Phi, psi and omega in degrees: 000150182298319182295325178293319179297320177299318180296320183287328185265011183303137180281187179303139181148191185296322182296318179292323178296320177298315181299319179294323183290333184250017184275008176235158178304314177297323179294319178292326176300318177298318178297320180298320179287329173296319178299315178298317178299320179294320179294326176287325183294330183289342181292305177295331177297312178295321178296322180297323177300312182291317187287339177263015180059037181253012184300329177249027176299328171242101187285358177232175183205137005275351178285176178229111185057038175081001182232168179282337179244129182292155177292169181284073180225135181301314182296319180296318181290325178296313180294317183291325177297324177294323177295319179296316179297321178298319178296322178296319179296318177301316180297318180296317178297320179295320177298319179298320180293311180298321179294322178296323179292331183266353185280121181299131176074010183293137177290158181298334181301325180295317178291321183297308186285327177292322176293318179298318178295320179297314181295322179295318179289325176297323180296336180295333180298296178297327177295320177296321178298314179298321180298317179293313182293337178268015178056047173059049173306127186301328178292322178290321177298317179296319180293329176302313179292321181296320178295324177299319180291325176296318178297321177298319178300317177297320179297321178296314180296324176295314181297319179295317179296321179293320178295320178296318180296318180293329181268356181074027182262135174245147183234161177222152177286139173239119189299316181292317179294321180297322179296315178296318180296318180296322179297314179295317181291325178296320179292325176292321177298324177296322177297317181295313182295316179293328175295321177296322178292327174298318178298318181294337179265348185279183187279346186269088184275340184110345178200136183297339180278347180268113182247356182287122178231172182249115175069194181259137180297316182295321179292317179296320179295322179296318178295320180297318179298318178295324177294323178295316180297316179297318179298316181299318180293314181294317180298322179296315180297315180298319181295317180295314180298314181297320180292317183291331181264004177070033183273351189268112173285170180300316181296321179296318179296318181296317178296321179295322179292336173280320186289324184300306178293331178295324176296316178299318178298316182295321177297317178297318178296317180298318179295318181296313184294325180291321182282346180245029172062037170055061174299135190296328180296318180289322177299321178298318177296319181299317180295318181296314179296324178299318177298319179293319178296321178297317178298317178297317180297317178297317180297314180297316180297318181295317180291324180291320184285334184233083180293155179288144175292125184304316184295323180285320181300329182292335180254018182301142177098344181244327186296314183297316180295319180295315180298320181295318179296321181294318180293321179296317181295328181274358178083018181292000000 
């Protein structure tokens, strides 16, 4: 592809330095986690736009009030800063994709998930434009957040694949484990979707002039609470089954130990914000933690569904480096 050739032939400068830094499995692993961090960072950024009533700070797109530079207005700069950050995230995802294509011996998973993350972040551009031109239709605002979470899922899968490649670990699908993982992740997705619907019914529309909401806040919150209870029950059953059958790798256990208190924290934040009439600062924290919980859930489900091959796991840490050296020596 032409864009790949451009990336490969880049002259001295920042692009070549980036390429050199990620031209090894450990280097690409660092890039993958930077990509995941960028995808997570856009969630509180977008939430801040909505919660500060800056959703229509730039009433047009891609310009802002008809110009390339926004006017001296707080709302305009908040909205425009989010657009700039989104462009940066797209660039990081694109670098991850191009780097995966140029990385010797890289598995297809690196190219697949980096491309998926790039396409998801690119989709946010036109979706954001439609959302602004539709005067912050709550369904469009909700879909904006949902696409961000889909991109985060791709980022998590990319980071896991990069970590496995750097460690020389290979994985295989296990049907029973995958079923348990899918059940747990589906219940978490239900919590996320019902939470988004609570937001669509709540008072933070993104602009004080926008009063159109979806449904009743109390009814949406009631459905969300039931989804949380169902998720807690399903997650507990999956965890017990996985522990008793020896399905939990060290990384999976560590992620679970992070996720369990994070769930308790998120429940506490949700209860506080509901009882205190949804202060925007607390809602912002709630949204940020939700993004992190989703990332943790996707990671745990992916690791549970695809256990490491025992023979390969025993040689982790040496195979990737050896393969990379051999490919480099042969001019691959």
